N, C-alpha and C positions, 0 to 999 in steps of 0.2 A: 725438686726440679719438675717443671710442668712436662706433660706428655708432648705438648707442641714443641717445647724447646729441645727435648730429647730427639724428636723427630728431625728438627732442623739440624742438629749436630750430627746425626747419623746420615742425613742427606748429604752433607759435606764430604763424607768418606769417599776417596777415590777408588774406582774399581780395581785397579792393579794392587793397591794396598789391601783392599778387602780380601782379594783372591790369594795374595801371598800369605796372609795370616789365616784365613779361613776358607780353604778350598771347597768345603762343603756347600758354600753359597752358590757355586757355579751353576748346578742344575736350575736353581730358581731364575737366575739371570738367562740362562740358555732358553728357558721356557718363554721368556718375553722378547726373544730375538737376539741375545747376545751371541749365540753359537756362530763361530767362524769369524767373529768380529774382533780384530785387534790382537790375534794370536793368544797364547796360553793365558796371559794376564790381562786380556781385554783391552779396550780403548782407554786412553788417558782422559777419563771424565769422571765426574761425581755420580753417586747414585741418584741424586736429585735430578741432574741432567739426564741420565739414562731413563729415569721414569718419565719425564716430560717427553723426551724423544720417542720413546716406545709406547706412549699413551697408556701408561699404567699408573694408578694412584700410588703416591709415595708411601702412605701408611700401609697399604696393601702389600707393596713390595717388601717393606721393612719387616712386616709381620711375618711374611712367608720366609724371609731370610732367617729370622729369629727362630722360627719353627724348625727350619732345616738344621740350624746349629744345635738345637736341642735334641736332635735325634742321634742314635748311634751312628758312627761313621760309616759302617757298611750300608745302612739304610738311606743315608743322605747322598750317596755318590750319584745315583740316577742312572738311566739307561745309556749305553754307549751309542754314539752316533752311527747311523747306518752309512754304508757307501754312498747312498743316494744323498743324504744330508751333506756328507763331506764333499761331494761334487757340487752341490748347490752353494756351499758356503763361499767359494771363490769364483763363482760363475761370471762375476762381473768383469774379471780381468781380461779375458780373451776379447770380450766386446769392447771394452775401453781401449785396449791396445789397437784393435783392428780400427776403430773410430780415429785414433790419433794417426795411424798410418794412412787412412783414407784422406783425412783433411789436408795432410802434409804431402799428398801426391795428386790424386785425381780431383781433390776438392779445392782447397783454397789455393794451393800452389798452381794447379792448372788454371784456376781463375785468374790469379795474378799474371800468369803468362799471356792469357787471352787479353787482359787489360793492357798489357804492354804492347801488344799488336794493335789493339784499338788506339792507343796513344800515339803510336808512331804514324799510323794511317790517318788519324784524325776522323775516325768514323766508326760508329758502333756496329755497322753492318760488315765490317772487315772479318770478324769471327763468324764462321758458318754456324748455321742452326744446330747441326748435330754436334759440333764442338761445345757450343754454349749449353745444350741441353744434357750432354754427357757430364759436364761440370755440375749443373744444377741437380742432376740425378744423384751424383756422388755425395753432394752436400746433404740432400734430403735423406737418402737411404743409408749412406755409409757414415756420414758425420752425425746427423740428428738421429737417424733411425738406430744405429748400432749403440749409441749412448743411451738412448731411451730404453732399448731392449735390455742392455746390461744392467741399468739401474733398476728397471722394473723387476727382472728376475731376482736381484738381490734384496731389494728394499720392500717391494709390495707384500711378500709373504710375511715379512717382519712387521709391517703395518698391522697385519691381522694376527700376529702371534701364532703363526704356522709355518709349515715347510713348503718349499716350492714343489708344485706338482710336475712330475715327469722331467727332471733335470737333464736326463740324456736326450730328450726330444728338444729340449731348450738348446743344447749343443748342435743338434741337428739343424735347427732353425739358423744358427750362426753359419754353419757350413753352406747352407743353401744361399743365405744372403751374401757371403763372401764370394761365392762362385759366380752368382749373378752380377755382382758389382764388378768383379775383374773382367768377366767376359764382355759385359756391357760397355764398361769404360774404354775397352780397346776397340770393340767391334763398331759401336755406334759412330764415332768419328770417321771411320773408314767406310761406312756403309754407302756413301755416295760415290766412292771410287772403285770398290772392289766388290764383285758379285759374291753373294752368300754371306756377307758380314751382317746385312740387315736381319737375315733370318736367325743368325747366331745371337744377335742382340735381342731379338724378340724372345727366343727361347730362354735367354738369361733373365729377361724380365718375368717370365713365367715361373722360374725357380724362386725369384724374389717374392712373387705373390704366395707361393706355397710357404715360404719361410715366414712371411708376415702373418699368414693364416694360422700357422702353427704357434706363433708367439701369442696371438690373440686368444686362441683356445686354451694355451697353458695358463695365462693369467687369469681368465675367466673361471677355469676349473679350480684354480688355487683359491680365488675369492669365494667360490661356491661351496667348497669343502672346508673352508676355515670356520664356519659356524658363528662368525661375528656380524654384528649389525652393520650395515653400511652407513658411512658418513657422507655428508655432502660432497666432499672432495672425490669420493669413489666414483660418483656419477660423472664428474668431469673426466676422470681417467677412462671410464668405459666409453664415453662419447669420443674421446680422442682415439681409443682403439678402434672404434668403428670407422672414423674418418681415415685412419691409417690403412685399414684393409681396403676401404673404397678408393682411395687415391692409388694404391698398388695396382688394383685391377684397371682403373682408369688410364693409368700411365702406360701399362702394357699395351692396352688397345690403341692409345694414341701413338706409341712408339711404332706399333705395326703399320699404322696408317701413314705415318710421316716417312718411314724408310721405303714404303712401296710407291710413293708419289715421285714422278720424275718431272712433271710440268711445274716450273717456278711459280706460275700464277695460282695453280691449285694448291701447291704447298703454302704459299702465302695466306690463301683463303683458310686453309686448314688450321694453321697456326694462329691466325688472328681470332678464330672462332673458338678453339679448344684449349689453347694453352693458358689463357687468362683464368678460366675456371679451375683448371687443375692447380694452378699456383695458390688460388684462394683456399682450396681444400687442403692442401699440403701445409700452408703457413698458418692460417687462422683455424682450420678444422683440427688438424693433427697436432702440430707443434704447440700452438698457443693454448689449446685446451689442455694438453698434457701438462704443460708448465703451470697453467692455473691450478690444476688438481694437486700437483706436487707442492706448489707454493702454499696452499691452504693447509697442508700438512706440516711443512717445515717452519714456516715463519712463527706460528704460535709454539710449536714444540721445541724448536732449535734455539729461537731468539727470545722467547718469553713474551711475544706480542700477544694481544688480546685475540681470542678465537673469533673467526669471522662468523657472521650471523648465517645460520642454515637458511633462513627464509630468503635472505638477500641472495645467497649463493644460488639457490634453486631457481629464482626468478631471473637472475642474471644468465644462468646456463641456458634456460629456455630462450631468452632474448638473443644470446650469441648465436645458438644454433639456427634460429630463424634468420638472423642477419646473414650467416654464412650460406644458407640455402638461397635467400634472396640475392646475395652477391652473384653466386654461381648461375642462377637462372637469369638474372638481369644481364650479366655479360654475354650469355649465350644468345638471348633474344635480341639484344640490341645489335648484334652482328648478323643475325639471320632474318630478322623480321623488320624492325624499324628502330630508329634511334630514340623513339619516345620511351622505349624500355630502360633507357639510361635513368630515367626517374626512379625506377624500382631499385636499380643498382645503387643509386646515390642515397636513396632513402635508407637502404640497408647499411650502407657505410656509415651514415650518421648514427643509426641505431647501435651498430657495433661500436663506434667511437665512444658515444655517451655511456653505454653500458659497461665497457671495459674500464673507462676511467673512474666511474662510480664504484664499481666493484673493487678494483685495486685500492682506491682511495679509502675505502672502508676497512681495509686491512691495516692502516696505519704503519706501512712498512718504513716510513721515514721518521717515525717517532723514536724516542730513546728506547733501547733494547735492554733486557735483562743480561743477555749474553752477546758479545761482539767478537768477530774474528776476521780473518783476511778475506773471507768469501762475501761478507755482507755488502762490500762496496760493489762487487760484480753484479749481485742480485739487484741492488737498487738502481745502478746505472742501467741494467738491462730493462728495467721497467720504464725509466725515463726514456730510453730509446723506443720502447713500444709506443708511449704516448706521442713521441715525436712522429713516428711513422703513421699513426692513425690521424693525427692532426693534419699532416702533410696530405694524406689520402682525401680527407675532407676538404682540403683547400684546392684540390686538382682543378675544379671548374674555375676557381678564381685565378689560378695561375694560367690555365689554358686559354681562357677567354677574356681575361683581364690583363695580367702583367705581360704575358707574351705579345698581345696585340698592341700594347702601348710602347713597350720597351724594344721588342724585336719583331716587328710585323713582317719583315722579310725572311725570317728564319723558316727552315724547313718544317719545324714543329708547328709553327703558326699556319703554314699552308696546308700541312697534312691534317690539322685539327686535332692532333694528339702528340704529346711529348713523350717519346720513349725514354728520354733522359731523365725527366722528372719522375716517371712512373718507376723506373729502374732504381732511382735514388730511394724512393719510398720502400721498394723491396729490399734494398740493401740495409736500410735502417732497421727493418724488422728481422732480417735474417741474421746479419752479423751483430748489429747493436743489441738486439733483444735475444734472439735464440741462442746465439753463439756465446754471449756473455753469461747467460744462464747455465749453459752446460759447463763453461769453464768454472763458474762459481760454485755450483753444486758439486762437481767433481772435486774441486780443491777442498771441499768441506768433507766429503764422505770417504775419500780414499785414504787419507791419513788416518781417519778413525777406524776404518776397516783393517788397517795394517798395523794398529797399535802405535802409531807415531803421534807424539805430542805436537799438535798443530801450532802451538805457541813458539816452538823452536824451529819452525820451518820458514822459509822465505815469505815475506808478506805479499809477494807477487806484484809489487807496484809496476815493474817493468812490463810484464804482459798486460796489465790493466791499462797503462798509459798508451802502449803501442796500439792495442786493439781499438780503443776509444778514439785516439787520434786519427788512425787510419780510417775508421768508419765515418768520423766527421768530415775528414778531407774528401773521401769518396762522395759523400752526400753533396757537399757544397760544390765540388769541382764538376761532378756529373750534371748537375742542374745548370751549372755555369757554361756548359758546352752549348746550351741553346742560344747563348749570347756572344760567346767568343771562342774561337778555335784554340786560343792559348790555354784554355782549361785542359784540353787534351794532353798537353805536355805534363801537367801536374798530376792528373788522375792516376797514372800508373804507380806513383809513389805510395798512394793509399794501400794498394795491394801488398806491396813490399812490407810496409809497417804491420799490416794485420797478420800476414804470414810469419813475421819475426816474432810478434807476440805470441801466436798460437804455438810456434815451435818451442819458444822458452817454456811455456806452460806445459806442452806435451812432454818434453824431455824430463821436466821436473816430476810430472805425474808418473811417468814410466819408471823413473828411478825409485819412487816410493813403492810402487807395486813390486819391483824386483828386490826391495829390501836394502837399496843402496841410497836412500835419501840423504841429501846433505843437510844434516841436522846442525843448527847454530848452537854454539855453546850456551848453556844456561847462564843467566846474569850471575857473575861472581858474587858469592856471598861476602859480606863485610866480615873481616876477621874477628870482630867483636859481636857478630850476630848471635853466635852461640859458643859454648865451650863444652869440651868433652868431660865427662864424669870420670874422675880418678879415685879409686877406692882409697879411703883413708883420709881424703881431703874434704873440706866442707862443701855443702851444696851452695851454689851461687845462682844469681838470677839469670844468667845466660845459659844455665843448663836446659836442655829440653826435658819436659815432663816425662816423656816415655823413657828416656835414658835413665833419669833418676829412679823410676820405678822398676826398671830392669835390674839395677844394682841394689835398690833398697825397697822391696815390695811392702815392707812394713810401714813405709811412709804414706801409704794410700789413705789411711785414716786421717792423717793431717791435712792433705789435699781436700778430702771430702769436707772436713770441719771448716775449711776456708771458702767453701763454696764451689770447688771443682767438681760439680755433680756429675758431669758426663763421664767422669772416671769410674763411676759405679758400674758402668756398662763395659764388659770385657772387650767387646769389639772396638769401642772407641779408645780404649787403652792401648790396643794394638795398632791403631791407625792414626787418628788425629793427635793423640798425646805425642806421637813421634815427630810431629811437624811443629809443635808449639813450645816455645821457651816459657819458663816460669815468669819471666818479665812480661811477655806478651799476654799470657793467660791472665795475670794480675791487672794488667792495663784493661783488658776487656771486661773483667769482673768489677773493676773499681776497687782493687785491693792494694794495700801498700806491700809492695814485693819484699822490702827489707823485712817486714814483720813476719811474712810467710817463711823466708828463708831462715830467719832466726829460729822459728818454731820447728822447722824441718831439722835443722841442725842440733837443736836442743833434744828432739826425739832420738836422733842418732847418737848423742853423747849419752843419753839415758840408756839406750840399748848397749852402747859400748861398755857403760859402767856396769851393767848387769852381767855382760859376758865376762868382764874382768873379775867381778865379785864371786862368780861360781868357782873358778879354780882356787881363789883365795880361801873361799869357805871350805873347800875340799882339803886344802893344805892344813888349814886350822884344826880340822877334824882329826888329822893324822899326827899333828905336832907332838902331844904328850908321848906317844909311843917312840917317836923319833928321839925326843930328848932323853927319855929313859935308857934308850939304848946307846946313847953317846955320852951319858953323864959319868964322869970318872969318879 
């Protein structure tokens, strides 16, 4: 058997099977990031998938496992995990749960409520500025921020085969974020009517800045102490961390300014000048770049797609950051100096759109994949929504100065020279369609793995997928339609209800997995004729599993090897793959006549049986003369 064929066979061994039969392999897998993942028996995935997902060469991994198995058991056990490591192993759970609570309260649910008010009043100005901004803040910091932080604390150290630096400080960052979120979500909407609420909201924002700063420092320190070479995707992650901190400071200052202004005209000027740049930093700088970095890690390693070109990745990273800075500066200058600066903003929008489409297209995420699961549809749909949002943003001048003037010249958006409905639809396409779907998809992938649940036995999540996408599409279409007819206002609130329903179904499902209460579907029932149990004394048949046969008759190993079952020479494969393969299936794969093999196996058993019977007969024969002498009358 060739080394390549043996490697392929060993790569198919499932981690739980390996750890049940050879616990001494655990320290090797822990060294590459298994620790804390999937419980005592690890995730339900093969060694080959583990190697790809954790960016380690399969031959190297297998060689280290074989070396560990060759050592005495006391040597191979490895060091015990520290309290710090144990704390870091499940650190994602409180962040993910807090994110779910946030999106189903101050985030998406509060947004759906505001949308209902807008629908009944048939005006987007019905919802107050501080109500809308509190909702947006909960989405960015509580929904996106907490999920990013939980995922980063859990996954980024494993990307580098190291441990999380300062896990207790990581939990401190969670406490700061949650305190800030709670106080801000309550106090900001009340700041226009109650004295002192604005000050409390600003203090809460300061706590969040400290929490974000801690998070950034912990991740950077973890990367720095790992001693691993940085890949292209690491630079995307670091840039996203930088934008995350920038937007946290920016928003705290912006909040302090908005809650202190009482003159409506000054408040309008403040919002029109500073809120647009803030949203660009949050959406394109923080969220989009973080997703790009993680995507370049998971698409090739989780789904077997080709690795992206580092050269293209670095060029795109530079172009995207230039475009984001240009968007921010252009939006600010066109409000404070002259509208001619809109040319800078629009040029950067086109640069961003072209770069993002070219970059993502080079990943071939819509090509056939080596692995496929329930999450892939969310990830692909998310990128489609990103393309939609960027194309819509690029077409903003065409819509504003072309379509509106032709179809609805008397609309308020045409008279104002800016369509808040269209721009809001663009924002919704990227925040819910892209960012939220990516969070839902990635979490649906990693949480079952971290909890040792076979994702194939879980719900495919078609309900949340259809509800969120339908709601997002309805929102984008009806919100734009409000520029042309007030009837669209009556339909728009339905979109929020659909999205919240989808997120609620997904959130409950994810929470149950984290609590060990996942609703696991029954495995597809095996055909009664798929395999048969080995019964001592009865002949071996084609439906018997190879491992069961060898358990009862280890002497038959030589026959299997003679017929080409070479992987059985490896003890590890005898304890794992052999238990999942029937003689019939193995013969079919090797092109062997199963009837011939079973006959040879049974012949070997008959031969062994004859020898065992011959021994006592020979012994009796040797004593026969004495016996006969003693009984001869």
